[in-house]
C-alpha positions in Angstrom: 0.0 0.0 0.2 1.1 3.9 -0.6 0.3 6.6 1.8 2.3 9.7 0.8 5.4 9.0 -1.1 6.1 5.8 1.2 4.8 2.5 1.2 3.1 1.1 4.3 1.6 -2.1 5.3 -1.0 -2.9 8.0 -0.7 -5.8 10.2 -2.1 -7.9 13.5 0.3 -6.6 16.5 2.8 -9.5 17.5 4.8 -9.8 20.7 7.7 -8.6 19.3 6.0 -5.5 18.8 5.2 -4.6 22.7 8.1 -2.3 23.1 6.5 0.0 20.4 3.6 -0.4 21.4 4.3 0.8 25.2 6.3 4.0 23.6 3.3 4.9 21.5 0.7 4.4 24.3 2.9 6.4 26.6 3.5 9.3 23.7 -0.2 9.5 22.8 -1.2 9.9 26.6 1.1 12.4 27.3 0.2 14.3 24.3 -3.6 14.2 24.3 -4.0 14.3 28.0 -0.6 15.5 29.3 -0.6 12.3 31.6 2.7 10.6 32.1 2.1 6.9 32.4 4.0 4.4 34.3 5.9 2.6 31.6 5.8 -0.7 33.7 2.5 -1.3 34.0 1.7 0.1 30.3 4.3 -3.0 29.6 2.1 -5.1 31.7 -1.1 -4.7 30.0 0.1 -4.5 26.7 1.7 -7.5 26.9 -1.5 -8.8 28.7 -3.5 -7.7 25.4 -0.7 -9.7 23.4 -1.3 -13.3 25.3 -4.9 -13.0 25.5 -6.9 -12.3 22.5 -9.8 -12.0 24.7 -8.8 -9.0 26.0 -8.4 -7.0 22.9 -5.9 -6.9 19.8 -3.7 -4.3 18.3 -3.0 -3.1 14.7 0.7 -2.1 13.5 1.3 0.3 10.5 4.6 0.1 9.1 6.5 2.1 7.0 9.5 0.6 5.2 9.3 -2.2 7.6 9.1 0.1 10.6 6.1 0.3 13.1 5.1 4.2 12.9 1.5 3.7 14.4 -1.2 1.5 16.2 -4.5 1.0 17.6 -6.2 -1.3 19.9 -9.5 -2.9 19.6 -11.5 -4.0 22.7 -15.2 -5.3 22.4 -18.0 -4.7 24.3 -21.1 -7.3 24.2 -24.5 -5.1 23.3 -27.6 -7.2 24.4 -29.5 -4.7 22.8 -28.1 -5.7 19.2 -26.7 -9.3 19.9 -23.4 -8.2 18.5 -20.3 -6.9 19.9 -18.8 -3.4 19.3 -15.4 -3.1 18.6 -13.8 -0.2 20.7 -10.8 1.5 18.9 -8.4 2.9 21.2 -4.9 3.8 21.9 -4.6 5.4 18.5 -1.3 6.8 17.7 0.7 7.4 14.9 4.0 9.1 14.9 3.7 13.2 14.2 6.0 13.1 11.4 3.6 10.1 9.6 0.5 12.0 10.3 -2.0 13.5 7.5 -0.6 10.9 5.1 -3.7 8.2 5.3 -2.4 6.3 7.9 -5.1 6.2 10.2 -7.5 6.2 7.2 -5.7 3.1 6.3 -5.9 1.5 10.0 -9.4 2.4 10.5 -10.4 0.5 7.0 -8.7 -2.2 8.0 -10.4 -2.8 11.2 -13.7 -1.9 9.8 -13.1 -4.2 6.9 -12.5 -7.1 9.6 -15.4 -6.1 11.6 -17.8 -6.2 9.0 -16.6 -9.6 8.0 -17.0 -10.9 11.6 -20.8 -12.1 11.9 -21.0 -10.9 15.4 -19.7 -7.5 15.5 -22.5 -4.7 14.9 -20.2 -1.7 15.1 -17.2 0.7 16.0 -17.0 3.0 18.6 -14.6 5.2 20.2 -13.7 7.9 22.6 -12.2 10.9 22.2 -10.7 13.8 24.5 -13.4 17.0 24.1 -10.8 19.2 23.1 -8.9 17.1 20.2 -10.6 18.9 17.6 -8.6 17.3 14.7 -9.4 13.8 15.9 -13.1 14.6 15.9 -13.0 16.0 12.6 -11.2 12.9 11.3 -13.4 10.8 12.9 -16.6 12.0 11.3 -14.8 12.2 7.9 -14.4 8.3 8.4 -18.0 8.4 8.7 -18.4 8.2 12.3 -20.9 10.5 14.6 -20.8 11.8 17.7 -23.3 9.9 20.0 -25.3 11.0 22.7 -23.8 9.4 25.4 -21.3 10.9 28.0 -18.7 8.7 29.6 -18.5 8.4 33.0 -16.1 6.4 35.1 -14.7 5.3 38.8 -10.8 4.1 38.7 -9.7 2.5 41.3 
């Protein structure tokens, strides 16, 4: 595939990608929320996903054989729809590779996989209310804002 001038490849992540995934998660959290994550905790969390597909899976985008971005997919069962929503999380593209269609390609890859999986009823993601660039990107891809607000209690 080609985005901009570079050739790129999208593929499922493997265990050997864990260091990139940890780095991408830490960079994304700091960039979007100014949160410094504990790398050891993130590393353990990433490895959990890579070892247990019930927790989710990662997709990597490579440019010239080097990972430059990724996202994670987790699932949520919807009894209303009798199917799973795939949640897109931990989206990160290295800044020097942005605005070249790489996220669009990652999203298309995940969307095609979801549509070809019989028990998947849709895609969801959450975005920081101040991340207007990301919101615009998601709208361009055909997603729409829901009426729901996200609440949490962190332990």
